[in-house]
N, CA, C and O of each residue as an XYZ file, in Angstrom:
1008
protein
N     102.166    136.447    114.650
C     101.714    135.260    115.391
C     101.940    135.235    116.893
O     102.857    135.886    117.396
N     101.120    134.496    117.605
C     100.958    134.581    119.025
C     101.123    133.124    119.513
O     100.708    132.160    118.871
N     101.767    133.041    120.709
C     101.812    131.748    121.343
C     100.875    131.633    122.596
O     101.024    130.723    123.411
N      99.972    132.525    122.707
C      98.905    132.441    123.706
C      97.609    133.099    123.279
O      97.579    134.052    122.499
N      96.607    132.579    123.792
C      95.362    133.098    123.283
C      94.749    133.765    124.652
O      94.715    133.161    125.724
N      94.309    134.996    124.467
C      93.642    135.759    125.558
C      92.238    135.246    125.726
O      91.582    134.955    124.725
N      91.723    135.115    126.977
C      90.388    134.706    127.164
C      89.460    135.622    126.585
O      89.697    136.828    126.515
N      88.265    135.016    126.107
C      87.259    135.949    125.628
C      86.738    136.813    126.515
O      86.807    136.552    127.716
N      86.168    137.917    126.082
C      85.637    138.909    127.053
C      84.452    138.517    127.932
O      84.243    139.027    129.033
N      83.656    137.531    127.344
C      82.600    137.053    128.108
C      82.186    135.538    127.565
O      82.755    134.976    126.628
N      81.247    135.067    128.221
C      80.865    133.640    127.654
C      79.782    133.634    126.528
O      79.325    132.570    126.110
N      79.447    134.656    126.124
C      78.488    134.853    125.082
C      78.797    133.889    123.847
O      79.978    133.696    123.559
N      77.883    133.335    123.175
C      78.113    132.583    122.028
C      78.165    133.451    120.801
O      78.442    132.933    119.720
N      77.909    134.780    120.902
C      78.018    135.701    119.816
C      79.472    136.183    119.777
O      79.958    136.876    120.671
N      80.185    135.748    118.611
C      81.653    136.109    118.461
C      81.750    136.530    117.069
O      80.841    136.384    116.251
N      82.991    137.109    116.807
C      83.326    137.226    115.493
C      84.090    136.114    115.007
O      85.268    136.276    114.691
N      83.528    135.007    114.920
C      84.140    133.800    114.467
C      84.502    133.718    113.065
O      83.652    133.973    112.212
N      85.752    133.366    112.726
C      86.163    133.289    111.353
C      85.317    132.057    110.731
O      84.856    131.148    111.422
N      85.184    132.155    109.378
C      84.380    131.091    108.799
C      85.068    129.713    108.909
O      84.406    128.695    109.111
N      86.459    129.700    108.768
C      87.132    128.430    108.754
C      88.295    128.352    109.816
O      89.263    129.111    109.780
N      88.127    127.431    110.706
C      89.124    127.239    111.767
C      89.629    125.868    111.536
O      88.875    124.923    111.304
N      90.951    125.770    111.604
C      91.749    124.391    111.446
C      92.550    124.406    112.724
O      93.061    125.413    113.213
N      92.609    123.083    113.254
C      93.376    122.832    114.500
C      94.226    121.661    114.407
O      93.796    120.580    114.005
N      95.552    121.874    114.808
C      96.476    120.754    114.992
C      96.329    120.294    116.451
O      96.689    121.029    117.370
N      95.859    119.216    116.641
C      95.467    118.702    118.046
C      96.668    118.066    118.614
O      96.830    116.855    118.467
N      97.571    118.832    119.289
C      98.847    118.315    119.795
C      98.861    118.257    121.191
O      98.208    119.034    121.887
N      99.669    117.256    121.687
C      99.849    117.144    123.126
C      99.143    116.060    124.011
O      99.196    116.090    125.241
N      98.476    115.098    123.294
C      97.908    114.127    124.011
C      98.843    113.349    124.961
O      98.643    113.069    126.143
N      99.969    113.043    124.141
C     100.839    112.101    124.881
C     101.566    112.890    126.044
O     101.756    112.263    127.086
N     101.970    114.138    125.972
C     102.419    114.971    126.993
C     101.533    115.144    128.185
O     101.899    115.120    129.360
N     100.182    115.342    127.681
C      99.170    115.486    128.810
C      99.317    114.281    129.689
O      99.468    114.371    130.907
N      99.266    113.115    129.010
C      99.184    111.825    129.796
C     100.442    111.639    130.648
O     100.344    111.342    131.838
N     101.608    111.811    130.052
C     102.919    111.812    130.674
C     102.958    112.581    131.981
O     103.424    112.139    133.031
N     102.379    113.864    131.794
C     102.561    114.741    132.988
C     101.549    114.180    134.180
O     101.599    114.654    135.315
N     100.777    113.294    133.869
C      99.888    112.863    134.891
C     100.146    111.277    135.241
O      99.349    110.636    135.925
N     101.278    110.752    134.728
C     101.721    109.465    134.909
C     100.761    108.499    134.399
O     100.581    107.421    134.966
N     100.079    108.884    133.244
C      99.042    107.997    132.657
C      99.584    107.433    131.381
O     100.498    108.075    130.862
N      99.166    106.317    130.776
C      99.498    105.829    129.494
C      99.110    106.789    128.357
O      98.112    107.506    128.429
N      99.894    106.770    127.370
C      99.526    107.588    126.196
C      98.163    107.366    125.613
O      97.561    108.269    125.033
N      97.645    106.064    125.784
C      96.389    105.667    125.263
C      95.303    106.489    125.911
O      94.289    106.786    125.280
N      95.510    106.887    127.239
C      94.600    107.638    127.946
C      94.544    109.020    127.449
O      93.466    109.604    127.334
N      95.729    109.592    127.135
C      95.705    110.911    126.568
C      95.076    111.051    125.264
O      94.535    112.104    124.926
N      95.135    109.948    124.470
C      94.443    110.065    123.100
C      92.852    109.954    123.399
O      92.012    110.617    122.790
N      92.567    109.046    124.395
C      91.108    108.827    124.781
C      90.510    110.369    125.282
O      89.424    110.795    124.888
N      91.298    111.032    126.102
C      90.840    112.347    126.502
C      90.837    113.330    125.345
O      90.026    114.254    125.272
N      91.781    113.089    124.441
C      91.692    113.955    123.344
C      90.514    113.887    122.468
O      90.110    114.902    121.901
N      89.949    112.759    122.327
C      88.681    112.516    121.665
C      87.453    113.290    122.421
O      86.519    113.818    121.816
N      87.597    113.273    123.741
C      86.673    114.034    124.572
C      86.722    115.460    124.110
O      85.694    116.062    123.802
N      87.971    116.027    124.060
C      88.169    117.456    123.815
C      87.575    117.665    122.356
O      86.900    118.663    122.105
N      87.844    116.704    121.414
C      87.266    116.992    120.076
C      85.680    117.138    120.178
O      85.108    118.028    119.549
N      85.061    116.334    120.902
C      83.596    116.450    121.038
C      83.187    117.815    121.563
O      82.174    118.368    121.133
N      83.947    118.354    122.471
C      83.580    119.712    122.950
C      83.763    120.720    122.078
O      82.978    121.666    122.022
N      84.947    120.597    121.220
C      85.169    121.637    120.200
C      84.324    121.592    119.141
O      83.928    122.666    118.689
N      83.915    120.440    118.586
C      82.886    120.437    117.528
C      81.602    121.166    117.973
O      80.968    121.945    117.261
N      81.295    120.815    119.242
C      79.931    121.354    119.722
C      80.179    122.901    119.801
O      79.298    123.678    119.432
N      81.330    123.324    120.262
C      81.524    124.713    120.544
C      81.565    125.452    119.210
O      80.954    126.508    119.045
N      82.326    124.849    118.231
C      82.383    125.517    116.824
C      80.934    125.714    116.363
O      80.557    126.802    115.929
N      80.111    124.627    116.464
C      78.695    124.832    115.963
C      78.036    126.041    116.721
O      77.368    126.875    116.110
N      78.244    126.101    118.041
C      77.583    127.206    118.855
C      78.026    128.646    118.488
O      77.321    129.648    118.609
N      79.299    128.604    118.024
C      79.986    129.954    117.781
C      79.840    130.362    116.341
O      80.356    131.409    115.951
N      79.149    129.569    115.524
C      78.784    129.980    114.176
C      79.977    129.774    113.197
O      79.988    130.455    112.171
N      80.997    128.875    113.436
C      82.042    128.404    112.635
C      81.497    127.744    111.536
O      80.644    126.905    111.825
N      81.776    127.902    110.255
C      81.316    127.200    109.135
C      82.007    125.886    108.829
O      81.378    124.873    108.525
N      83.379    125.948    108.927
C      84.236    124.894    108.734
C      85.231    124.641    109.810
O      85.899    125.573    110.258
N      85.355    123.451    110.235
C      86.283    123.111    111.306
C      87.167    121.923    110.729
O      86.653    120.811    110.611
N      88.300    122.113    110.420
C      89.299    121.203    110.095
C      90.276    120.695    111.131
O      90.956    121.503    111.764
N      90.374    119.447    111.326
C      91.095    118.775    112.454
C      92.128    117.863    111.817
O      91.828    117.107    110.893
N      93.372    117.950    112.338
C      94.471    117.142    111.974
C      94.477    115.845    112.888
O      95.067    115.828    113.968
N      93.781    114.762    112.381
C      93.596    113.690    113.368
C      94.749    112.559    113.222
O      95.121    111.939    114.218
N      95.270    112.331    112.008
C      96.233    111.406    111.815
C      97.062    111.779    110.575
O      96.508    111.911    109.484
N      98.401    111.953    110.737
C      99.300    112.450    109.561
C      99.893    111.315    109.006
O      99.938    110.260    109.638
N     100.402    111.446    107.760
C     100.952    110.335    107.001
C     102.377    110.096    107.744
O     103.007    109.061    107.527
N     102.801    110.980    108.526
C     104.122    110.681    109.286
C     103.911    109.892    110.553
O     104.814    109.292    111.137
N     102.539    109.941    110.967
C     102.266    109.089    112.191
C     102.474    107.623    112.113
O     102.422    106.924    113.125
N     102.716    107.130    110.898
C     102.932    105.648    110.759
C     104.270    105.312    111.345
O     104.535    104.135    111.586
N     105.111    106.249    111.584
C     106.424    105.964    112.338
C     106.180    105.665    113.779
O     107.123    105.149    114.378
N     105.093    105.895    114.433
C     104.795    105.649    115.727
C     104.706    104.145    116.132
O     104.422    103.352    115.235
N     104.913    103.690    117.350
C     104.828    102.331    117.625
C     103.506    101.746    117.129
O     102.527    102.488    117.041
N     103.427    100.471    116.803
C     102.306     99.780    116.200
C     101.089     99.839    117.264
O      99.915    100.027    116.948
N     101.529     99.664    118.470
C     100.424     99.654    119.588
C      99.741    100.965    119.708
O      98.541    101.029    119.976
N     100.554    102.115    119.497
C      99.963    103.486    119.552
C      99.068    103.700    118.333
O      98.011    104.327    118.407
N      99.529    103.159    117.223
C      98.722    103.312    115.955
C      97.395    102.587    116.123
O      96.333    103.075    115.737
N      97.496    101.427    116.703
C      96.273    100.621    116.916
C      95.284    101.259    117.789
O      94.076    101.216    117.554
N      95.871    101.928    118.927
C      95.059    102.655    119.835
C      94.204    103.873    119.141
O      93.033    104.138    119.415
N      94.990    104.529    118.227
C      94.509    105.691    117.521
C      93.423    105.250    116.590
O      92.405    105.936    116.501
N      93.576    104.089    115.849
C      92.678    103.734    114.881
C      91.475    103.052    115.715
O      90.382    103.055    115.150
N      91.547    102.536    116.848
C      90.472    102.193    117.665
C      89.584    103.175    118.037
O      88.362    103.038    117.971
N      90.321    104.450    118.541
C      89.577    105.567    118.891
C      88.594    106.122    117.682
O      87.429    106.493    117.821
N      89.303    106.086    116.562
C      88.544    106.599    115.319
C      87.347    105.732    115.085
O      86.265    106.246    114.801
N      87.505    104.372    115.198
C      86.344    103.512    114.967
C      85.189    103.846    116.068
O      83.999    103.916    115.762
N      85.636    104.023    117.250
C      84.617    104.226    118.271
C      84.087    105.639    118.135
O      82.904    105.833    118.415
N      84.797    106.577    117.759
C      84.285    107.889    117.529
C      83.112    107.980    116.517
O      82.033    108.525    116.749
N      83.486    107.349    115.323
C      82.466    107.312    114.309
C      81.281    106.518    114.588
O      80.174    106.914    114.225
N      81.455    105.348    115.252
C      80.353    104.507    115.566
C      79.491    105.154    116.670
O      78.265    105.069    116.614
N      80.099    105.776    117.636
C      79.371    106.395    118.705
C      78.897    107.786    118.426
O      77.865    108.181    118.970
N      79.530    108.502    117.674
C      79.223    110.006    117.535
C      78.642    110.272    116.209
O      78.042    111.330    116.023
N      78.765    109.441    115.316
C      78.154    109.893    113.825
C      76.716    110.275    113.864
O      76.305    111.251    113.236
N      75.870    109.445    114.664
C      74.393    109.675    114.788
C      74.218    111.183    115.241
O      73.461    111.931    114.623
N      74.908    111.583    116.288
C      74.538    112.814    116.937
C      75.226    113.925    116.081
O      74.703    115.039    116.113
N      76.299    113.748    115.350
C      76.812    114.680    114.415
C      75.747    114.861    113.357
O      75.456    116.022    113.069
N      75.153    113.913    112.767
C      74.238    113.927    111.753
C      72.987    114.642    112.287
O      72.400    115.467    111.587
N      72.573    114.324    113.539
C      71.416    114.958    114.029
C      71.642    116.476    114.362
O      70.682    117.245    114.377
N      72.865    116.881    114.618
C      73.049    118.334    114.710
C      73.426    119.021    113.446
O      73.906    120.154    113.463
N      73.222    118.372    112.380
C      73.461    119.015    111.027
C      74.988    119.148    110.529
O      75.327    119.951    109.661
N      75.815    118.317    111.144
C      77.312    118.391    110.822
C      77.494    117.524    109.588
O      77.067    116.371    109.524
N      78.186    118.171    108.560
C      78.643    117.462    107.412
C      80.033    116.956    107.695
O      80.815    117.723    108.257
N      80.423    115.737    107.361
C      81.720    115.252    107.637
C      82.450    115.059    106.211
O      81.969    114.366    105.314
N      83.519    115.669    106.125
C      84.555    115.364    104.897
C      85.799    114.898    105.283
O      86.364    115.339    106.284
N      86.321    113.954    104.498
C      87.615    113.447    104.936
C      88.718    113.657    103.740
O      88.552    113.314    102.570
N      89.841    114.271    104.269
C      90.885    114.388    103.306
C      92.146    113.478    103.635
O      92.283    113.004    104.763
N      92.927    113.282    102.767
C      94.059    112.360    102.951
C      93.986    111.040    102.106
O      92.999    110.750    101.430
N      95.127    110.253    102.200
C      95.165    109.111    101.325
C      94.376    107.945    102.042
O      94.512    107.715    103.244
N      93.524    107.213    101.195
C      92.788    106.101    101.787
C      93.449    104.758    101.227
O      93.231    103.685    101.789
N      94.184    104.848    100.211
C      94.782    103.502     99.802
C      95.691    103.012    100.815
O      96.515    103.729    101.381
N      95.534    101.835    101.025
C      96.344    101.047    101.959
C      95.725    101.084    103.506
O      96.260    100.496    104.447
N      94.695    101.753    103.592
C      93.991    101.701    105.017
C      93.215    100.419    105.101
O      92.847     99.846    104.075
N      92.969     99.978    106.252
C      92.147     98.748    106.442
C      90.793     99.002    105.950
O      90.247    100.092    106.119
N      90.192     97.940    105.294
C      88.882     98.091    104.585
C      87.764     98.665    105.597
O      86.942     99.480    105.178
N      87.750     98.233    106.919
C      86.752     98.810    107.746
C      86.917    100.211    107.980
O      85.900    100.894    108.093
N      88.066    100.751    108.072
C      88.358    102.165    108.342
C      87.832    102.993    107.054
O      87.163    104.022    107.152
N      88.210    102.429    105.896
C      87.674    103.168    104.627
C      86.161    103.101    104.577
O      85.504    104.022    104.091
N      85.596    101.974    105.098
C      84.124    101.920    105.123
C      83.486    102.887    105.942
O      82.527    103.551    105.548
N      84.052    102.999    107.210
C      83.620    104.017    108.200
C      83.678    105.431    107.652
O      82.705    106.182    107.713
N      84.891    105.792    107.091
C      85.026    107.153    106.635
C      84.079    107.447    105.538
O      83.479    108.521    105.484
N      83.921    106.392    104.558
C      82.844    106.670    103.557
C      81.515    106.786    104.093
O      80.785    107.668    103.641
N      81.048    105.912    105.115
C      79.807    106.122    105.688
C      79.482    107.452    106.357
O      78.374    107.986    106.309
N      80.475    107.903    106.941
C      80.324    109.274    107.695
C      80.050    110.326    106.682
O      79.218    111.213    106.873
N      80.814    110.206    105.525
C      80.690    111.285    104.388
C      79.322    111.102    103.786
O      78.586    112.073    103.611
N      78.979    109.918    103.477
C      77.652    109.671    102.783
C      76.376    110.074    103.611
O      75.464    110.777    103.176
N      76.444    109.545    104.825
C      75.217    109.884    105.779
C      75.066    111.442    105.941
O      73.953    111.946    106.093
N      76.168    112.154    105.907
C      76.047    113.632    106.333
C      76.184    114.516    105.168
O      76.166    115.726    105.392
N      76.311    114.121    104.010
C      76.687    114.898    102.717
C      75.698    116.059    102.644
O      76.166    117.113    102.214
N      74.311    116.043    103.017
C      73.520    117.111    102.679
C      73.391    118.062    103.927
O      72.651    119.045    103.886
N      74.052    117.774    104.914
C      74.013    118.618    106.171
C      74.709    120.064    105.967
O      75.651    120.205    105.188
N      74.205    121.059    106.680
C      74.650    122.345    106.348
C      75.068    123.230    107.498
O      75.550    124.341    107.278
N      74.872    122.706    108.871
C      75.167    123.693    109.922
C      76.780    123.838    110.174
O      77.239    124.888    110.623
N      77.476    122.896    109.905
C      78.967    122.841    110.182
C      79.522    121.811    109.305
O      78.964    120.720    109.192
N      80.696    122.137    108.619
C      81.394    121.077    107.968
C      82.737    120.748    108.751
O      83.650    121.549    108.952
N      82.691    119.487    109.135
C      83.967    118.977    109.882
C      84.792    118.238    108.902
O      84.468    117.167    108.390
N      85.887    118.895    108.681
C      86.861    118.298    107.754
C      87.902    117.433    108.563
O      88.607    118.000    109.398
N      88.012    116.178    108.360
C      88.962    115.367    109.057
C      90.141    114.867    108.197
O      90.048    114.040    107.291
N      91.288    115.501    108.620
C      92.472    115.238    107.780
C      93.106    113.886    108.418
O      93.732    113.856    109.478
N      92.846    112.836    107.625
C      93.236    111.494    108.098
C      94.213    110.722    107.208
O      93.915    110.542    106.027
N      95.345    110.264    107.700
C      96.467    109.819    106.767
C      96.743    110.906    105.702
O      96.840    110.672    104.498
N      96.849    112.034    106.242
C      97.004    113.299    105.471
C      98.404    113.873    105.600
O      98.952    113.940    106.700
N      98.983    114.286    104.485
C     100.177    115.010    104.469
C     100.085    116.041    103.319
O      99.700    115.716    102.196
N     100.428    117.203    103.625
C     100.245    118.330    102.643
C     101.213    118.167    101.500
O     100.755    118.398    100.381
N     102.480    117.806    101.595
C     103.216    117.661    100.619
C     102.790    116.594     99.604
O     102.899    116.797     98.395
N     102.328    115.514    100.086
C     101.713    114.389     99.312
C     100.566    115.040     98.441
O     100.537    114.923     97.216
N      99.708    115.674     99.107
C      98.539    116.326     98.574
C      98.950    117.186     97.249
O      98.427    117.071     96.140
N      99.937    118.019     97.591
C     100.335    118.893     96.460
C     101.012    118.077     95.340
O     100.831    118.348     94.153
N     101.826    117.034     95.777
C     102.425    116.277     94.725
C     101.453    115.418     93.924
O     101.742    115.064     92.781
N     100.356    115.093     94.484
C      99.236    114.392     93.801
C      98.644    115.293     92.770
O      98.454    114.962     91.600
N      98.362    116.476     93.298
C      97.796    117.592     92.287
C      98.779    117.745     91.104
O      98.335    117.753     89.955
N      99.995    117.856     91.331
C     100.956    118.088     90.295
C     100.994    116.922     89.298
O     101.123    117.111     88.088
N     100.873    115.660     89.880
C     100.869    114.564     89.031
C      99.641    114.596     88.103
O      99.752    114.277     86.919
N      98.555    114.955     88.604
C      97.342    115.038     87.827
C      97.397    116.093     86.635
O      96.941    115.864     85.515
N      97.956    117.168     86.988
C      98.159    118.277     85.929
C      99.217    117.767     84.837
O      99.046    118.021     83.645
N     100.351    117.013     85.315
C     101.246    116.556     84.418
C     100.668    115.436     83.585
O     101.102    115.320     82.439
N      99.723    114.578     84.025
C      99.113    113.600     83.307
C      98.249    114.246     82.145
O      98.246    113.765     81.012
N      97.522    115.362     82.498
C      96.774    116.027     81.539
C      97.677    116.472     80.374
O      97.399    116.194     79.207
N      98.739    117.154     80.722
C      99.621    117.593     79.708
C     100.187    116.509     78.887
O     100.340    116.667     77.676
N     100.519    115.370     79.511
C     100.990    114.226     78.752
C      99.970    113.662     77.802
O     100.332    113.154     76.741
N      98.658    113.739     78.167
C      97.635    113.245     77.366
C      97.186    114.139     76.329
O      96.299    113.775     75.556
N      97.736    115.315     76.239
C      97.476    116.263     75.316
C      96.082    117.147     75.716
O      95.454    117.805     74.886
N      95.801    117.058     76.840
C      94.344    117.613     77.415
C      94.643    119.088     78.058
O      93.736    119.851     78.390
N      95.811    119.339     78.168
C      96.303    120.631     78.846
C      97.449    121.320     78.275
O      98.484    120.684     78.080
N      97.370    122.559     77.986
C      98.521    123.374     77.571
C      99.374    123.700     78.892
O      98.814    124.289     79.816
N     100.634    123.348     78.986
C     101.366    123.683     80.171
C     101.206    125.188     80.580
O     101.213    125.483     81.775
N     101.057    126.175     79.579
C     100.966    127.478     79.856
C      99.729    127.840     80.760
O      99.621    128.939     81.304
N      98.823    126.844     80.873
C      97.473    127.136     81.605
C      97.701    126.673     83.058
O      96.781    126.825     83.862
N      98.842    126.129     83.442
C      99.052    125.686     84.744
C      99.467    126.871     85.681
O     100.539    127.463     85.560
N      98.523    127.163     86.626
C      98.844    128.253     87.653
C      98.336    127.775     88.939
O      97.927    126.623     89.085
N      98.357    128.675     89.902
C      97.985    128.421     91.328
C      96.403    127.889     91.333
O      96.010    126.954     92.030
N      95.714    128.534     90.577
C      94.142    128.074     90.546
C      94.090    126.775     90.020
O      93.357    125.947     90.559
N      94.838    126.454     88.938
C      94.681    125.083     88.358
C      95.134    124.107     89.240
O      94.531    123.035     89.292
N      96.192    124.335     90.005
C      96.700    123.162     90.867
C      95.782    122.997     92.100
O      95.574    121.903     92.625
N      95.228    124.205     92.538
C      94.263    124.186     93.771
C      92.970    123.263     93.363
O      92.378    122.618     94.228
N      92.602    123.245     92.083
C      91.466    122.423     91.867
C      91.770    121.025     92.042
O      90.794    120.277     92.106
N      92.903    120.522     92.131
C      93.334    119.078     92.354
C      93.666    118.775     93.691
O      94.113    117.661     93.963
N      93.480    119.731     94.652
C      93.860    119.403     95.931
C      92.612    118.656     96.553
O      91.584    118.589     95.878
N      92.660    118.115     97.760
C      91.719    117.145     98.199
C      90.352    117.639     98.513
O      89.398    116.862     98.547
N      90.224    119.023     98.764
C      88.858    119.545     98.927
C      88.819    120.919     98.331
O      88.793    121.883     99.096
N      88.813    121.089     97.072
C      88.904    122.290     96.379
C      87.820    123.220     96.671
O      88.032    124.429     96.575
N      86.606    122.745     97.041
C      85.434    123.454     97.214
C      85.389    124.099     98.584
O      84.494    124.905     98.840
N      86.357    123.767     99.518
C      86.256    124.257    100.813
C      87.244    125.475    100.986
O      88.416    125.376    100.623
N      86.754    126.588    101.532
C      87.676    127.792    101.490
C      88.933    127.424    102.434
O      88.903    126.547    103.297
N      90.005    128.212    102.137
C      91.129    128.117    102.943
C      90.883    128.561    104.314
O      89.987    129.376    104.535
N      91.685    128.037    105.347
C      91.372    128.352    106.651
C      91.799    129.679    106.978
O      92.875    130.126    106.582
N      90.886    130.412    107.785
C      91.212    131.771    108.153
C      92.185    131.705    109.363
O      93.107    132.517    109.439
N      91.996    130.763    110.299
C      92.662    130.633    111.553
C      93.063    129.264    111.739
O      92.259    128.340    111.615
N      94.371    129.084    112.055
C      95.002    127.738    112.408
C      95.456    127.847    113.848
O      96.247    128.719    114.208
N      94.970    126.996    114.616
C      95.264    126.769    116.128
C      96.154    125.627    116.252
O      95.846    124.621    115.613
N      97.306    125.608    117.034
C      97.948    124.493    117.414
C      98.176    124.513    118.869
O      98.691    125.494    119.406
N      97.814    123.475    119.524
C      97.858    123.354    120.957
C      99.280    122.785    121.308
O     100.098    122.393    120.475
N      99.437    122.800    122.591
C     100.756    122.243    123.236
C     102.001    123.122    123.096
O     103.076    122.714    123.535
N     101.892    124.351    122.483
C     102.945    125.315    122.503
C     103.888    125.108    121.200
O     104.752    125.938    120.913
N     103.676    124.032    120.495
C     104.677    123.897    119.395
C     104.302    124.949    118.299
O     103.137    125.343    118.260
N     105.163    125.395    117.463
C     104.977    126.465    116.551
C     105.438    126.146    115.190
O     106.380    126.747    114.673
N     104.726    125.127    114.555
C     105.108    124.767    113.305
C     103.824    124.036    112.590
O     102.911    123.628    113.308
N     103.773    123.894    111.316
C     102.647    123.352    110.576
C     102.748    121.840    110.538
O     101.696    121.206    110.462
N     103.866    121.219    110.581
C     104.038    119.791    110.648
C     103.237    119.185    109.349
O     102.456    118.248    109.508
N     103.460    119.741    108.109
C     102.824    119.230    106.980
C     101.434    119.264    106.877
O     100.810    118.360    106.321
N     100.854    120.341    107.423
C      99.428    120.379    107.518
C      98.868    121.645    106.665
O      99.177    122.802    106.950
N      98.102    121.335    105.702
C      97.450    122.443    104.932
C      98.444    123.525    104.397
O      98.076    124.699    104.365
N      99.631    123.183    103.998
C     100.745    124.102    103.694
C     100.379    124.991    102.466
O     100.888    126.109    102.380
N      99.531    124.546    101.530
C      99.121    125.250    100.379
C      97.942    126.271    100.819
O      97.892    127.436    100.426
N      97.051    125.705    101.643
C      95.866    126.470    102.069
C      96.130    127.559    103.095
O      95.332    128.476    103.286
N      97.365    127.417    103.798
C      97.665    128.175    104.956
C      98.343    129.471    104.516
O      98.786    130.238    105.371
N      98.446    129.759    103.138
C      99.222    130.864    102.727
C      98.970    132.249    103.324
O      99.857    133.099    103.396
N      97.724    132.433    103.745
C      97.364    133.753    104.388
C      96.494    133.519    105.592
O      95.682    134.373    105.948
N      96.656    132.337    106.247
C      95.994    132.129    107.497
C      96.627    132.812    108.613
O      97.800    133.180    108.561
N      95.803    133.005    109.720
C      96.532    133.593    110.913
C      96.612    132.411    111.828
O      95.776    131.508    111.837
N      97.734    132.474    112.646
C      98.199    131.387    113.519
C      98.065    131.743    114.879
O      98.537    132.831    115.209
N      97.483    131.000    115.783
C      97.448    131.188    117.231
C      98.027    129.843    117.886
O      97.492    128.756    117.667
N      99.040    129.975    118.620
C      99.647    128.776    119.295
C      99.303    128.855    120.815
O      99.599    129.823    121.516
N      98.680    127.796    121.235
C      98.176    127.822    122.514
C      98.951    126.829    123.371
O      99.157    125.667    123.020
N      99.369    127.363    124.517
C     100.382    126.514    125.270
C      99.726    125.297    125.827
O     100.483    124.343    126.004
N      98.514    125.143    126.128
C      97.796    124.112    126.774
C      97.826    122.769    125.891
O      97.831    122.920    124.670
N      97.844    121.633    126.349
C      97.763    120.370    125.696
C      96.332    120.155    125.226
O      95.388    120.612    125.870
N      96.167    119.453    124.093
C      94.900    119.247    123.460
C      93.737    118.755    124.382
O      92.637    119.305    124.329
N      94.022    117.596    125.325
C      92.974    117.233    126.152
C      92.332    118.269    127.016
O      91.183    118.120    127.434
N      93.107    119.382    127.305
C      92.511    120.506    128.137
C      91.771    121.587    127.199
O      91.231    122.567    127.713
N      91.765    121.406    125.998
C      91.193    122.405    125.173
C      89.585    122.363    125.102
O      88.949    121.327    124.905
N      89.046    123.581    125.282
C      87.579    123.674    125.376
C      86.990    124.766    124.770
O      87.682    125.447    124.013
N      85.778    125.069    124.977
C      85.031    126.193    124.264
C      85.814    127.540    124.679
O      86.062    128.379    123.813
N      86.167    127.713    125.913
C      86.683    129.036    126.408
C      88.040    129.121    125.632
O      88.374    130.221    125.192
N      88.791    128.103    125.450
C      90.205    128.236    124.699
C      89.927    128.550    123.350
O      90.661    129.359    122.782
N      88.855    127.967    122.672
C      88.569    128.329    121.351
C      88.143    129.746    121.222
O      88.624    130.459    120.341
N      87.174    130.223    122.147
C      86.891    131.730    122.140
C      88.145    132.551    122.285
O      88.288    133.543    121.571
N      89.059    132.206    123.160
C      90.265    133.020    123.280
C      90.995    133.079    122.016
O      91.409    134.184    121.665
N      91.233    131.987    121.224
C      91.973    131.968    120.106
C      91.240    132.881    119.045
O      91.910    133.603    118.307
N      89.931    132.849    118.974
C      89.158    133.755    118.184
C      89.320    135.144    118.428
O      89.427    135.990    117.539
N      89.336    135.388    119.785
C      89.624    136.739    120.140
C      90.784    137.315    119.760
O      90.791    138.491    119.397
N      91.964    136.528    119.795
C      93.252    136.751    119.315
C      93.147    137.072    117.810
O      93.641    138.096    117.339
N      92.477    136.147    117.067
C      92.336    136.350    115.609
C      91.709    137.642    115.401
O      92.199    138.408    114.570
N      90.657    137.975    116.076
C      89.888    139.254    115.738
C      90.653    140.432    115.984
O      90.254    141.502    115.524
N      91.854    140.359    116.747
C      92.729    141.561    116.884
C      93.661    141.750    115.770
O      94.251    142.822    115.635
N      93.837    140.701    114.909
C      94.744    140.796    113.760
C      94.178    141.701    112.680
O      92.976    141.950    112.591
N      95.093    142.173    111.876
C      94.654    142.980    110.699
C      95.074    142.150    109.469
O      96.274    142.050    109.216
N      94.212    141.589    108.742
C      94.527    140.706    107.623
C      94.675    141.504    106.289
O      93.723    142.142    105.839
N      95.876    141.454    105.674
C      96.047    142.353    104.570
C      96.243    141.556    103.243
O      96.174    142.123    102.153
N      96.502    140.156    103.378
C      96.593    139.405    102.184
C      97.628    139.952    101.146
O      97.429    140.024     99.933
N      98.705    140.306    101.773
C      99.812    140.850    100.943
C      99.760    142.428    100.541
O     100.709    143.029    100.038
N      98.477    143.003    100.848
C      98.390    144.225    100.662
C      98.925    145.265    101.743
O      99.681    144.886    102.637
N      98.523    146.541    101.636
C      98.845    147.483    102.464
C      97.785    147.623    103.727
O      96.614    147.282    103.562
N      98.162    148.042    104.756
C      97.278    148.343    105.874
C      96.269    149.502    105.524
O      96.610    150.488    104.871
N      95.076    149.312    105.983
C      94.086    150.344    105.697
C      94.497    151.666    106.318
O      94.941    151.614    107.465
N      94.412    152.819    105.727
C      94.950    154.107    106.330
C      93.891    154.448    107.457
O      92.689    154.229    107.303
N      94.384    154.951    108.496
C      93.564    155.385    109.564
C      93.104    156.828    109.298
O      93.931    157.681    108.975
N      91.822    157.111    109.427
C      91.263    158.375    109.208
C      91.864    159.535    110.077
O      91.966    159.350    111.290
N      92.211    160.560    109.597
C      92.760    161.567    110.312
C      91.644    162.567    111.015
O      92.014    163.525    111.694
């Protein structure tokens, strides 16, 4: 694992981009604090960074981009900050959904929707329904998401099948549980990027990240751009992914 991404060799859009990139967008508050600005401004600038990165992912040929937008643990933040975050989500969907759809981006949402405000649920559903047939890039939005709860929910569904006599416990394996995760049709992330220098998953895609490569970028999320994404991809390209096997033998 690395805590810095080297710059890409050039500005070309032709890269060895991994099919699925996931990003933990960290550091909005610290970005704002370092400039003497309110945290809300950091979150606003973080949305601008998201726009840049979605566009860059499309240009670089990434097929799936998963973003950690609001975790189930974020409810512990001050109510005013949660209100700001939800307001930004509302504006992002209302202002950007049409352009995402025009660019062929399919939106998928993972996470718990029970208990969310009705207009938020309606906006999330609208984004998914409008873009469901698009094929250029799938943007997976992890909203009110926590990986432990996702895995627990999958286990509950399997337990219910056993209790109802619909499943033999002997048939429960990793593949069976994986089918009950939030988006079983989406491949596991090849590369997970976390900004702001923190080096942990924070309850994000823990099941799906079993063989992901990690790149930890020291810059705060509002400063992240296409060049930074290319740098993380360049670092990923230098890795040798063995998926638990042995390294390929070098020809003598």
